[in-house]
Backbone of each chain as nested JSON, in Angstrom:
{
  "chains": [
    {"id": "A", "residues": [
      {"number": 1, "name": "UNK", "atoms": {"N": [17.354, 14.302, -0.603], "CA": [16.737, 12.989, -0.31], "C": [15.23, 13.079, -0.577]}},
      {"number": 2, "name": "UNK", "atoms": {"N": [14.742, 12.069, -1.252], "CA": [13.319, 12.023, -1.565], "C": [12.733, 10.7, -1.093]}},
      {"number": 3, "name": "UNK", "atoms": {"N": [11.46, 10.754, -0.688], "CA": [10.732, 9.551, -0.307], "C": [9.647, 9.32, -1.342]}},
      {"number": 4, "name": "UNK", "atoms": {"N": [9.653, 8.138, -1.949], "CA": [8.593, 7.773, -2.891], "C": [7.67, 6.766, -2.217]}},
      {"number": 5, "name": "UNK", "atoms": {"N": [6.381, 7.045, -2.283], "CA": [5.366, 6.124, -1.767], "C": [4.686, 5.488, -2.972]}},
      {"number": 6, "name": "UNK", "atoms": {"N": [4.91, 4.205, -3.149], "CA": [4.503, 3.505, -4.37], "C": [3.394, 2.506, -4.049]}},
      {"number": 7, "name": "UNK", "atoms": {"N": [2.324, 2.545, -4.838], "CA": [1.249, 1.564, -4.718], "C": [1.211, 0.735, -5.992]}},
      {"number": 8, "name": "UNK", "atoms": {"N": [1.268, -0.574, -5.846], "CA": [1.161, -1.489, -6.989], "C": [-0.129, -2.28, -6.809]}},
      {"number": 9, "name": "UNK", "atoms": {"N": [-1.057, -2.163, -7.768], "CA": [-2.338, -2.874, -7.668], "C": [-2.624, -3.592, -8.985]}},
      {"number": 10, "name": "UNK", "atoms": {"N": [-3.508, -4.566, -8.916], "CA": [-3.927, -5.248, -10.144], "C": [-4.676, -4.283, -11.047]}},
      {"number": 11, "name": "UNK", "atoms": {"N": [-4.525, -4.488, -12.35], "CA": [-5.366, -3.761, -13.303], "C": [-6.828, -4.135, -13.063]}},
      {"number": 12, "name": "UNK", "atoms": {"N": [-7.747, -3.208, -13.339], "CA": [-9.165, -3.511, -13.053], "C": [-9.689, -4.742, -13.797]}},
      {"number": 13, "name": "UNK", "atoms": {"N": [-9.103, -5.064, -14.939], "CA": [-9.593, -6.206, -15.718], "C": [-9.127, -7.55, -15.155]}},
      {"number": 14, "name": "UNK", "atoms": {"N": [-8.201, -7.534, -14.196], "CA": [-7.64, -8.783, -13.664], "C": [-8.447, -9.244, -12.449]}},
      {"number": 15, "name": "UNK", "atoms": {"N": [-8.883, -10.493, -12.492], "CA": [-9.616, -11.072, -11.367], "C": [-8.676, -11.224, -10.178]}},
      {"number": 16, "name": "UNK", "atoms": {"N": [-9.135, -10.842, -8.994], "CA": [-8.269, -10.904, -7.819], "C": [-8.91, -11.797, -6.753]}},
      {"number": 17, "name": "UNK", "atoms": {"N": [-8.628, -13.107, -6.796], "CA": [-9.279, -14.004, -5.834], "C": [-8.889, -13.718, -4.396]}},
      {"number": 18, "name": "UNK", "atoms": {"N": [-7.668, -13.179, -4.154], "CA": [-7.265, -12.881, -2.778], "C": [-8.149, -11.783, -2.177]}},
      {"number": 19, "name": "UNK", "atoms": {"N": [-8.42, -10.741, -2.977], "CA": [-9.292, -9.663, -2.482], "C": [-10.702, -10.197, -2.227]}},
      {"number": 20, "name": "UNK", "atoms": {"N": [-11.183, -11.096, -3.084], "CA": [-12.51, -11.696, -2.862], "C": [-12.522, -12.492, -1.56]}},
      {"number": 21, "name": "UNK", "atoms": {"N": [-11.43, -13.234, -1.302], "CA": [-11.344, -14.022, -0.074], "C": [-11.343, -13.115, 1.153]}},
      {"number": 22, "name": "UNK", "atoms": {"N": [-10.644, -11.969, 1.053], "CA": [-10.619, -11.02, 2.175], "C": [-12.021, -10.459, 2.411]}},
      {"number": 23, "name": "UNK", "atoms": {"N": [-12.716, -10.132, 1.312], "CA": [-14.089, -9.617, 1.46], "C": [-14.984, -10.666, 2.105]}},
      {"number": 24, "name": "UNK", "atoms": {"N": [-14.862, -11.914, 1.682], "CA": [-15.676, -12.981, 2.286], "C": [-15.356, -13.143, 3.77]}},
      {"number": 25, "name": "UNK", "atoms": {"N": [-14.069, -13.024, 4.125], "CA": [-13.695, -13.122, 5.543], "C": [-14.326, -11.981, 6.338]}},
      {"number": 26, "name": "UNK", "atoms": {"N": [-14.358, -10.768, 5.758], "CA": [-14.998, -9.635, 6.449], "C": [-16.479, -9.924, 6.664]}},
      {"number": 27, "name": "UNK", "atoms": {"N": [-17.138, -10.504, 5.65], "CA": [-18.567, -10.8, 5.8], "C": [-18.784, -11.883, 6.864]}},
      {"number": 28, "name": "UNK", "atoms": {"N": [-17.881, -12.869, 6.923], "CA": [-18.001, -13.9, 7.983], "C": [-17.849, -13.283, 9.364]}},
      {"number": 29, "name": "UNK", "atoms": {"N": [-17.03, -12.234, 9.481], "CA": [-16.866, -11.532, 10.763], "C": [-17.982, -10.506, 10.99]}},
      {"number": 30, "name": "UNK", "atoms": {"N": [-18.996, -10.526, 10.135], "CA": [-20.199, -9.686, 10.238], "C": [-19.948, -8.215, 9.938]}},
      {"number": 31, "name": "UNK", "atoms": {"N": [-18.91, -7.944, 9.144], "CA": [-18.755, -6.597, 8.588], "C": [-19.486, -6.581, 7.246]}},
      {"number": 32, "name": "UNK", "atoms": {"N": [-20.831, -6.587, 7.344], "CA": [-21.628, -6.779, 6.126], "C": [-21.737, -5.515, 5.281]}},
      {"number": 33, "name": "UNK", "atoms": {"N": [-21.332, -4.372, 5.834], "CA": [-21.404, -3.127, 5.062], "C": [-20.254, -2.986, 4.075]}},
      {"number": 34, "name": "UNK", "atoms": {"N": [-19.286, -3.924, 4.111], "CA": [-18.183, -3.87, 3.146], "C": [-18.715, -4.317, 1.792]}},
      {"number": 35, "name": "UNK", "atoms": {"N": [-18.617, -3.432, 0.792], "CA": [-19.156, -3.781, -0.528], "C": [-18.061, -4.123, -1.534]}},
      {"number": 36, "name": "UNK", "atoms": {"N": [-16.828, -3.687, -1.307], "CA": [-15.763, -4.007, -2.258], "C": [-14.427, -3.936, -1.541]}},
      {"number": 37, "name": "UNK", "atoms": {"N": [-13.503, -4.803, -1.964], "CA": [-12.139, -4.806, -1.424], "C": [-11.172, -4.916, -2.597]}},
      {"number": 38, "name": "UNK", "atoms": {"N": [-10.168, -4.081, -2.581], "CA": [-9.038, -4.25, -3.498], "C": [-7.792, -4.337, -2.652]}},
      {"number": 39, "name": "UNK", "atoms": {"N": [-6.822, -5.131, -3.09], "CA": [-5.596, -5.209, -2.311], "C": [-4.398, -5.079, -3.232]}},
      {"number": 40, "name": "UNK", "atoms": {"N": [-3.303, -4.662, -2.648], "CA": [-2.102, -4.483, -3.445], "C": [-0.885, -4.387, -2.557]}},
      {"number": 41, "name": "UNK", "atoms": {"N": [0.207, -3.959, -3.163], "CA": [1.469, -3.853, -2.439], "C": [1.818, -2.376, -2.263]}},
      {"number": 42, "name": "UNK", "atoms": {"N": [2.546, -2.097, -1.217], "CA": [2.914, -0.72, -0.883], "C": [4.406, -0.689, -0.574]}},
      {"number": 43, "name": "UNK", "atoms": {"N": [5.11, 0.265, -1.154], "CA": [6.548, 0.407, -0.93], "C": [6.867, 1.851, -0.583]}},
      {"number": 44, "name": "UNK", "atoms": {"N": [7.765, 2.026, 0.365], "CA": [8.341, 3.353, 0.633], "C": [9.821, 3.261, 0.295]}},
      {"number": 45, "name": "UNK", "atoms": {"N": [10.247, 4.079, -0.656], "CA": [11.615, 4.002, -1.159], "C": [12.282, 5.357, -0.935]}},
      {"number": 46, "name": "UNK", "atoms": {"N": [13.403, 5.342, -0.244], "CA": [14.164, 6.562, -0.003], "C": [15.297, 6.633, -1.024]}},
      {"number": 47, "name": "UNK", "atoms": {"N": [15.403, 7.777, -1.704], "CA": [16.383, 7.957, -2.777], "C": [17.271, 9.146, -2.46]}},
      {"number": 48, "name": "UNK", "atoms": {"N": [18.553, 8.95, -2.627], "CA": [19.52, 10.039, -2.416], "C": [19.883, 10.629, -3.777]}},
      {"number": 49, "name": "UNK", "atoms": {"N": [18.964, 11.436, -4.322], "CA": [19.189, 12.105, -5.609], "C": [18.907, 13.593, -5.416]}},
      {"number": 50, "name": "UNK", "atoms": {"N": [19.488, 14.463, -6.268], "CA": [19.342, 15.892, -6.011], "C": [17.999, 16.507, -6.423]}},
      {"number": 51, "name": "UNK", "atoms": {"N": [17.307, 15.956, -7.406], "CA": [16.085, 16.624, -7.876], "C": [14.906, 15.657, -7.905]}},
      {"number": 52, "name": "UNK", "atoms": {"N": [13.712, 16.229, -7.837], "CA": [12.501, 15.417, -7.869], "C": [12.362, 14.731, -9.231]}},
      {"number": 53, "name": "UNK", "atoms": {"N": [12.838, 15.374, -10.306], "CA": [12.759, 14.754, -11.631], "C": [13.576, 13.465, -11.677]}},
      {"number": 54, "name": "UNK", "atoms": {"N": [14.777, 13.508, -11.09], "CA": [15.593, 12.293, -11.062], "C": [14.948, 11.21, -10.208]}},
      {"number": 55, "name": "UNK", "atoms": {"N": [14.345, 11.625, -9.088], "CA": [13.671, 10.635, -8.24], "C": [12.542, 9.969, -9.018]}},
      {"number": 56, "name": "UNK", "atoms": {"N": [11.738, 10.765, -9.735], "CA": [10.603, 10.196, -10.472], "C": [11.072, 9.278, -11.589]}},
      {"number": 57, "name": "UNK", "atoms": {"N": [12.159, 9.669, -12.26], "CA": [12.676, 8.829, -13.346], "C": [13.141, 7.472, -12.808]}},
      {"number": 58, "name": "UNK", "atoms": {"N": [13.844, 7.501, -11.668], "CA": [14.312, 6.25, -11.068], "C": [13.143, 5.387, -10.604]}},
      {"number": 59, "name": "UNK", "atoms": {"N": [12.14, 6.011, -9.997], "CA": [11.001, 5.221, -9.495], "C": [10.247, 4.583, -10.66]}},
      {"number": 60, "name": "UNK", "atoms": {"N": [10.071, 5.334, -11.752], "CA": [9.438, 4.734, -12.933], "C": [10.216, 3.508, -13.398]}},
      {"number": 61, "name": "UNK", "atoms": {"N": [11.538, 3.635, -13.469], "CA": [12.358, 2.521, -13.945], "C": [12.303, 1.344, -12.975]}},
      {"number": 62, "name": "UNK", "atoms": {"N": [12.356, 1.634, -11.673], "CA": [12.297, 0.57, -10.66], "C": [10.957, -0.176, -10.737]}},
      {"number": 63, "name": "UNK", "atoms": {"N": [9.856, 0.576, -10.889], "CA": [8.544, -0.081, -10.975], "C": [8.468, -0.949, -12.227]}},
      {"number": 64, "name": "UNK", "atoms": {"N": [8.94, -0.403, -13.359], "CA": [8.861, -1.155, -14.615], "C": [9.72, -2.411, -14.568]}},
      {"number": 65, "name": "UNK", "atoms": {"N": [10.899, -2.321, -13.942], "CA": [11.844, -3.439, -14.004], "C": [11.739, -4.407, -12.845]}},
      {"number": 66, "name": "UNK", "atoms": {"N": [11.111, -3.976, -11.753], "CA": [11.179, -4.819, -10.559], "C": [9.849, -4.968, -9.82]}},
      {"number": 67, "name": "UNK", "atoms": {"N": [9.191, -3.86, -9.5], "CA": [8.101, -3.94, -8.522], "C": [6.763, -4.362, -9.113]}},
      {"number": 68, "name": "UNK", "atoms": {"N": [6.506, -3.972, -10.352], "CA": [5.193, -4.261, -10.936], "C": [5.339, -5.216, -12.115]}},
      {"number": 69, "name": "UNK", "atoms": {"N": [4.385, -6.115, -12.245], "CA": [4.296, -6.984, -13.41], "C": [3.444, -6.241, -14.446]}},
      {"number": 70, "name": "UNK", "atoms": {"N": [4.038, -5.755, -15.524], "CA": [3.284, -4.883, -16.434], "C": [2.126, -5.593, -17.125]}},
      {"number": 71, "name": "UNK", "atoms": {"N": [2.114, -6.915, -17.127], "CA": [0.992, -7.63, -17.732], "C": [-0.273, -7.531, -16.898]}},
      {"number": 72, "name": "UNK", "atoms": {"N": [-0.104, -7.511, -15.581], "CA": [-1.272, -7.632, -14.703], "C": [-1.44, -6.462, -13.761]}},
      {"number": 73, "name": "UNK", "atoms": {"N": [-0.383, -5.682, -13.567], "CA": [-0.427, -4.687, -12.49], "C": [-0.185, -3.271, -13.023]}},
      {"number": 74, "name": "UNK", "atoms": {"N": [-0.696, -2.309, -12.287], "CA": [-0.354, -0.912, -12.547], "C": [0.257, -0.344, -11.268]}},
      {"number": 75, "name": "UNK", "atoms": {"N": [0.946, 0.763, -11.405], "CA": [1.505, 1.399, -10.217], "C": [1.234, 2.895, -10.27]}},
      {"number": 76, "name": "UNK", "atoms": {"N": [1.243, 3.5, -9.09], "CA": [1.179, 4.951, -8.988], "C": [2.037, 5.331, -7.794]}},
      {"number": 77, "name": "UNK", "atoms": {"N": [2.541, 6.538, -7.799], "CA": [3.417, 6.933, -6.701], "C": [3.37, 8.438, -6.498]}},
      {"number": 78, "name": "UNK", "atoms": {"N": [3.802, 8.835, -5.297], "CA": [3.999, 10.242, -4.951], "C": [5.42, 10.369, -4.454]}},
      {"number": 79, "name": "UNK", "atoms": {"N": [6.089, 11.445, -4.821], "CA": [7.45, 11.694, -4.345], "C": [7.421, 12.949, -3.476]}},
      {"number": 80, "name": "UNK", "atoms": {"N": [8.002, 12.832, -2.284], "CA": [8.082, 13.955, -1.334], "C": [9.545, 14.237, -1.043]}},
      {"number": 81, "name": "UNK", "atoms": {"N": [9.879, 15.51, -0.89], "CA": [11.235, 15.829, -0.446], "C": [11.333, 15.631, 1.066]}},
      {"number": 82, "name": "UNK", "atoms": {"N": [12.424, 15.002, 1.502], "CA": [12.644, 14.822, 2.936], "C": [13.47, 15.984, 3.46]}},
      {"number": 83, "name": "UNK", "atoms": {"N": [13.145, 16.437, 4.651], "CA": [13.939, 17.493, 5.279], "C": [15.363, 16.986, 5.492]}},
      {"number": 84, "name": "UNK", "atoms": {"N": [16.341, 17.839, 5.289], "CA": [17.738, 17.446, 5.54], "C": [17.937, 17.104, 7.007]}},
      {"number": 85, "name": "UNK", "atoms": {"N": [18.669, 15.993, 7.208], "CA": [18.869, 15.557, 8.609], "C": [20.207, 16.053, 9.141]}}
    ]},
    {"id": "B", "residues": [
      {"number": 1, "name": "UNK", "atoms": {"N": [-21.587, 6.16, 1.167], "CA": [-20.514, 5.231, 0.81], "C": [-19.168, 5.885, 1.096]}},
      {"number": 2, "name": "UNK", "atoms": {"N": [-18.308, 5.128, 1.714], "CA": [-16.98, 5.638, 2.053], "C": [-15.916, 4.675, 1.523]}},
      {"number": 3, "name": "UNK", "atoms": {"N": [-14.794, 5.262, 1.126], "CA": [-13.653, 4.46, 0.688], "C": [-12.543, 4.629, 1.723]}},
      {"number": 4, "name": "UNK", "atoms": {"N": [-12.069, 3.505, 2.263], "CA": [-10.94, 3.549, 3.193], "C": [-9.702, 3.029, 2.472]}},
      {"number": 5, "name": "UNK", "atoms": {"N": [-8.622, 3.787, 2.566], "CA": [-7.329, 3.377, 2.016], "C": [-6.45, 3.01, 3.195]}},
      {"number": 6, "name": "UNK", "atoms": {"N": [-6.142, 1.724, 3.31], "CA": [-5.479, 1.181, 4.497], "C": [-4.069, 0.721, 4.133]}},
      {"number": 7, "name": "UNK", "atoms": {"N": [-3.089, 1.145, 4.925], "CA": [-1.709, 0.67, 4.772], "C": [-1.333, -0.136, 5.999]}},
      {"number": 8, "name": "UNK", "atoms": {"N": [-0.857, -1.346, 5.786], "CA": [-0.382, -2.198, 6.883], "C": [1.114, -2.404, 6.671]}},
      {"number": 9, "name": "UNK", "atoms": {"N": [1.904, -1.975, 7.639], "CA": [3.368, -2.117, 7.519], "C": [3.923, -2.72, 8.804]}},
      {"number": 10, "name": "UNK", "atoms": {"N": [5.143, -3.26, 8.71], "CA": [5.789, -3.776, 9.902], "C": [6.108, -2.637, 10.857]}},
      {"number": 11, "name": "UNK", "atoms": {"N": [6.091, -2.938, 12.165], "CA": [6.574, -1.983, 13.161], "C": [8.057, -1.733, 12.912]}},
      {"number": 12, "name": "UNK", "atoms": {"N": [8.54, -0.533, 13.231], "CA": [9.952, -0.229, 12.951], "C": [10.931, -1.184, 13.625]}},
      {"number": 13, "name": "UNK", "atoms": {"N": [10.529, -1.776, 14.751], "CA": [11.445, -2.678, 15.475], "C": [11.55, -4.058, 14.828]}},
      {"number": 14, "name": "UNK", "atoms": {"N": [10.689, -4.365, 13.865], "CA": [10.66, -5.709, 13.266], "C": [11.574, -5.731, 12.039]}},
      {"number": 15, "name": "UNK", "atoms": {"N": [12.469, -6.708, 12.015], "CA": [13.354, -6.887, 10.875], "C": [12.538, -7.348, 9.668]}},
      {"number": 16, "name": "UNK", "atoms": {"N": [12.793, -6.756, 8.504], "CA": [12.012, -7.101, 7.314], "C": [12.945, -7.599, 6.218]}},
      {"number": 17, "name": "UNK", "atoms": {"N": [13.201, -8.917, 6.188], "CA": [14.149, -9.429, 5.192], "C": [13.666, -9.247, 3.755]}},
      {"number": 18, "name": "UNK", "atoms": {"N": [12.343, -9.234, 3.547], "CA": [11.833, -9.053, 2.179], "C": [12.182, -7.657, 1.648]}},
      {"number": 19, "name": "UNK", "atoms": {"N": [12.042, -6.639, 2.507], "CA": [12.408, -5.286, 2.078], "C": [13.907, -5.187, 1.805]}},
      {"number": 20, "name": "UNK", "atoms": {"N": [14.704, -5.879, 2.625], "CA": [16.158, -5.889, 2.378], "C": [16.47, -6.543, 1.031]}},
      {"number": 21, "name": "UNK", "atoms": {"N": [15.763, -7.645, 0.732], "CA": [15.982, -8.331, -0.543], "C": [15.609, -7.428, -1.716]}},
      {"number": 22, "name": "UNK", "atoms": {"N": [14.52, -6.666, -1.564], "CA": [14.098, -5.746, -2.636], "C": [15.164, -4.666, -2.819]}},
      {"number": 23, "name": "UNK", "atoms": {"N": [15.683, -4.151, -1.71], "CA": [16.733, -3.126, -1.811], "C": [17.968, -3.694, -2.505]}},
      {"number": 24, "name": "UNK", "atoms": {"N": [18.355, -4.919, -2.141], "CA": [19.515, -5.531, -2.786], "C": [19.27, -5.728, -4.285]}},
      {"number": 25, "name": "UNK", "atoms": {"N": [18.053, -6.1, -4.652], "CA": [17.729, -6.266, -6.073], "C": [17.847, -4.935, -6.806]}},
      {"number": 26, "name": "UNK", "atoms": {"N": [17.403, -3.846, -6.152], "CA": [17.529, -2.509, -6.774], "C": [18.998, -2.165, -6.991]}},
      {"number": 27, "name": "UNK", "atoms": {"N": [19.826, -2.497, -6.012], "CA": [21.259, -2.194, -6.159], "C": [21.874, -3.035, -7.276]}},
      {"number": 28, "name": "UNK", "atoms": {"N": [21.468, -4.292, -7.404], "CA": [21.966, -5.14, -8.504], "C": [21.568, -4.564, -9.86]}},
      {"number": 29, "name": "UNK", "atoms": {"N": [20.395, -3.924, -9.912], "CA": [19.947, -3.29, -11.161], "C": [20.555, -1.89, -11.327]}},
      {"number": 30, "name": "UNK", "atoms": {"N": [21.499, -1.554, -10.464], "CA": [22.256, -0.303, -10.511], "C": [21.452, 0.942, -10.148]}},
      {"number": 31, "name": "UNK", "atoms": {"N": [20.41, 0.738, -9.339], "CA": [19.738, 1.881, -8.715], "C": [20.415, 2.107, -7.367]}},
      {"number": 32, "name": "UNK", "atoms": {"N": [21.645, 2.63, -7.434], "CA": [22.454, 2.713, -6.218], "C": [22.074, 3.874, -5.316]}},
      {"number": 33, "name": "UNK", "atoms": {"N": [21.252, 4.787, -5.82], "CA": [20.822, 5.91, -4.986], "C": [19.728, 5.532, -3.994]}},
      {"number": 34, "name": "UNK", "atoms": {"N": [19.207, 4.292, -4.102], "CA": [18.188, 3.85, -3.144], "C": [18.866, 3.586, -1.808]}},
      {"number": 35, "name": "UNK", "atoms": {"N": [18.433, 4.308, -0.759], "CA": [19.076, 4.14, 0.542], "C": [18.23, 3.337, 1.524]}},
      {"number": 36, "name": "UNK", "atoms": {"N": [16.92, 3.263, 1.306], "CA": [16.074, 2.494, 2.221], "C": [14.817, 2.06, 1.494]}},
      {"number": 37, "name": "UNK", "atoms": {"N": [14.325, 0.879, 1.87], "CA": [13.069, 0.363, 1.312], "C": [12.24, -0.194, 2.459]}},
      {"number": 38, "name": "UNK", "atoms": {"N": [10.977, 0.171, 2.477], "CA": [10.017, -0.475, 3.374], "C": [8.899, -1.016, 2.514]}},
      {"number": 39, "name": "UNK", "atoms": {"N": [8.336, -2.156, 2.897], "CA": [7.236, -2.668, 2.101], "C": [6.093, -3.081, 3.013]}},
      {"number": 40, "name": "UNK", "atoms": {"N": [4.921, -3.116, 2.441], "CA": [3.751, -3.465, 3.225], "C": [2.589, -3.813, 2.333]}},
      {"number": 41, "name": "UNK", "atoms": {"N": [1.408, -3.884, 2.939], "CA": [0.194, -4.246, 2.22], "C": [-0.713, -3.027, 2.121]}},
      {"number": 42, "name": "UNK", "atoms": {"N": [-1.491, -3.011, 1.062], "CA": [-2.387, -1.885, 0.806], "C": [-3.769, -2.431, 0.488]}},
      {"number": 43, "name": "UNK", "atoms": {"N": [-4.79, -1.855, 1.111], "CA": [-6.165, -2.288, 0.881], "C": [-7.036, -1.069, 0.603]}},
      {"number": 44, "name": "UNK", "atoms": {"N": [-7.947, -1.213, -0.346], "CA": [-9.009, -0.216, -0.551], "C": [-10.319, -0.912, -0.238]}},
      {"number": 45, "name": "UNK", "atoms": {"N": [-11.017, -0.389, 0.748], "CA": [-12.24, -1.024, 1.239], "C": [-13.389, -0.036, 1.081]}},
      {"number": 46, "name": "UNK", "atoms": {"N": [-14.434, -0.471, 0.385], "CA": [-15.619, 0.361, 0.201], "C": [-16.673, -0.075, 1.206]}},
      {"number": 47, "name": "UNK", "atoms": {"N": [-17.198, 0.894, 1.941], "CA": [-18.161, 0.61, 3.012], "C": [-19.446, 1.368, 2.75]}},
      {"number": 48, "name": "UNK", "atoms": {"N": [-20.565, 0.67, 2.898], "CA": [-21.872, 1.304, 2.733], "C": [-22.431, 1.631, 4.115]}},
      {"number": 49, "name": "UNK", "atoms": {"N": [-21.904, 2.701, 4.713], "CA": [-22.37, 3.156, 6.03], "C": [-22.697, 4.646, 5.91]}},
      {"number": 50, "name": "UNK", "atoms": {"N": [-23.572, 5.152, 6.8], "CA": [-24.012, 6.542, 6.627], "C": [-23.018, 7.612, 7.078]}},
      {"number": 51, "name": "UNK", "atoms": {"N": [-22.141, 7.341, 8.03], "CA": [-21.281, 8.409, 8.556], "C": [-19.814, 7.989, 8.544]}},
      {"number": 52, "name": "UNK", "atoms": {"N": [-18.946, 9.002, 8.508], "CA": [-17.508, 8.737, 8.516], "C": [-17.09, 8.083, 9.838]}},
      {"number": 53, "name": "UNK", "atoms": {"N": [-17.763, 8.438, 10.944], "CA": [-17.427, 7.842, 12.242], "C": [-17.666, 6.331, 12.211]}},
      {"number": 54, "name": "UNK", "atoms": {"N": [-18.788, 5.919, 11.621], "CA": [-19.07, 4.484, 11.529], "C": [-18.052, 3.796, 10.629]}},
      {"number": 55, "name": "UNK", "atoms": {"N": [-17.666, 4.474, 9.54], "CA": [-16.671, 3.878, 8.641], "C": [-15.36, 3.673, 9.393]}},
      {"number": 56, "name": "UNK", "atoms": {"N": [-14.929, 4.688, 10.151], "CA": [-13.658, 4.574, 10.878], "C": [-13.713, 3.48, 11.941]}},
      {"number": 57, "name": "UNK", "atoms": {"N": [-14.854, 3.38, 12.622], "CA": [-14.999, 2.356, 13.654], "C": [-14.889, 0.961, 13.036]}},
      {"number": 58, "name": "UNK", "atoms": {"N": [-15.551, 0.761, 11.891], "CA": [-15.494, -0.548, 11.221], "C": [-14.081, -0.845, 10.73]}},
      {"number": 59, "name": "UNK", "atoms": {"N": [-13.411, 0.158, 10.182], "CA": [-12.065, -0.088, 9.642], "C": [-11.105, -0.44, 10.779]}},
      {"number": 60, "name": "UNK", "atoms": {"N": [-11.222, 0.267, 11.905], "CA": [-10.393, -0.097, 13.071], "C": [-10.612, -1.556, 13.46]}},
      {"number": 61, "name": "UNK", "atoms": {"N": [-11.874, -1.959, 13.531], "CA": [-12.173, -3.338, 13.942], "C": [-11.666, -4.333, 12.904]}},
      {"number": 62, "name": "UNK", "atoms": {"N": [-11.845, -4.031, 11.619], "CA": [-11.383, -4.933, 10.549], "C": [-9.864, -5.083, 10.607]}},
      {"number": 63, "name": "UNK", "atoms": {"N": [-9.154, -3.971, 10.814], "CA": [-7.685, -4.056, 10.875], "C": [-7.255, -4.883, 12.075]}},
      {"number": 64, "name": "UNK", "atoms": {"N": [-7.898, -4.622, 13.233], "CA": [-7.512, -5.346, 14.448], "C": [-7.798, -6.838, 14.33]}},
      {"number": 65, "name": "UNK", "atoms": {"N": [-8.912, -7.183, 13.697], "CA": [-9.35, -8.583, 13.687], "C": [-8.854, -9.358, 12.481]}},
      {"number": 66, "name": "UNK", "atoms": {"N": [-8.468, -8.668, 11.416], "CA": [-8.221, -9.409, 10.179], "C": [-6.958, -8.986, 9.44]}},
      {"number": 67, "name": "UNK", "atoms": {"N": [-6.792, -7.683, 9.194], "CA": [-5.782, -7.286, 8.207], "C": [-4.374, -7.163, 8.782]}},
      {"number": 68, "name": "UNK", "atoms": {"N": [-4.262, -6.756, 10.048], "CA": [-2.941, -6.527, 10.62], "C": [-2.678, -7.525, 11.745]}},
      {"number": 69, "name": "UNK", "atoms": {"N": [-1.447, -7.984, 11.836], "CA": [-1.006, -8.806, 12.963], "C": [-0.505, -7.847, 14.034]}},
      {"number": 70, "name": "UNK", "atoms": {"N": [-1.257, -7.689, 15.138], "CA": [-0.886, -6.645, 16.106], "C": [0.475, -6.864, 16.765]}},
      {"number": 71, "name": "UNK", "atoms": {"N": [1.002, -8.084, 16.696], "CA": [2.325, -8.328, 17.278], "C": [3.436, -7.682, 16.465]}},
      {"number": 72, "name": "UNK", "atoms": {"N": [3.26, -7.651, 15.162], "CA": [4.358, -7.254, 14.285], "C": [4.041, -6.056, 13.403]}},
      {"number": 73, "name": "UNK", "atoms": {"N": [2.775, -5.744, 13.23], "CA": [2.39, -4.758, 12.213], "C": [1.609, -3.606, 12.821]}},
      {"number": 74, "name": "UNK", "atoms": {"N": [1.68, -2.475, 12.147], "CA": [0.81, -1.346, 12.474], "C": [0.018, -1.01, 11.217]}},
      {"number": 75, "name": "UNK", "atoms": {"N": [-1.056, -0.272, 11.413], "CA": [-1.841, 0.146, 10.26], "C": [-2.191, 1.618, 10.388]}},
      {"number": 76, "name": "UNK", "atoms": {"N": [-2.444, 2.231, 9.233], "CA": [-2.975, 3.587, 9.207], "C": [-3.919, 3.649, 8.02]}},
      {"number": 77, "name": "UNK", "atoms": {"N": [-4.858, 4.57, 8.094], "CA": [-5.848, 4.631, 7.009], "C": [-6.398, 6.038, 6.87]}},
      {"number": 78, "name": "UNK", "atoms": {"N": [-6.948, 6.289, 5.691], "CA": [-7.695, 7.516, 5.423], "C": [-9.058, 7.09, 4.927]}},
      {"number": 79, "name": "UNK", "atoms": {"N": [-10.094, 7.81, 5.328], "CA": [-11.445, 7.519, 4.854], "C": [-11.94, 8.714, 4.045]}},
      {"number": 80, "name": "UNK", "atoms": {"N": [-12.424, 8.438, 2.857], "CA": [-12.955, 9.478, 1.968], "C": [-14.415, 9.174, 1.675]}},
      {"number": 81, "name": "UNK", "atoms": {"N": [-15.218, 10.22, 1.587], "CA": [-16.6, 9.997, 1.162], "C": [-16.63, 9.853, -0.351]}},
      {"number": 82, "name": "UNK", "atoms": {"N": [-17.387, 8.869, -0.838], "CA": [-17.537, 8.681, -2.285], "C": [-18.775, 9.444, -2.744]}},
      {"number": 83, "name": "UNK", "atoms": {"N": [-18.661, 10.059, -3.903], "CA": [-19.811, 10.752, -4.485], "C": [-20.922, 9.736, -4.747]}},
      {"number": 84, "name": "UNK", "atoms": {"N": [-22.16, 10.148, -4.523], "CA": [-23.284, 9.249, -4.809], "C": [-23.315, 8.928, -6.29]}},
      {"number": 85, "name": "UNK", "atoms": {"N": [-23.559, 7.629, -6.555], "CA": [-23.557, 7.22, -7.964], "C": [-24.976, 7.146, -8.502]}}
    ]}
  ]
}
């Protein structure tokens, strides 16, 4: 069993008005030391596969086909082996 | 300058229909080895403060006041020092 921790974020070239709105809200709450905000999606996916290579191959395919919009978003992930229960 | 990487996820006791829908979509795409999915929000916040303690204090306050709904969500974060530019 493997756990993949996946982060999907906008590409740097894509304008992110939601992150700007969050930064403005922080400044309204007087957190003026905040200089930049980026936001994205986070997924934890548990896979019942025998090897880390198979887990990584599946996660790549899942991100490409489902979780990330390849036009606007990039993804990165880490795969950890889970202790047998 | 410090970078905080913040994850906001539902508490384990909260039902997450969106994560269930994502898992069902993975199964429809024949990723049948996926046994569990959790989803949440991810933020990268850059803070211009002199010490890591101040960065952590601000991030705690920002999460409590803005990013996480304390009734349903929990948050965790890591703070890293950024190299001077």
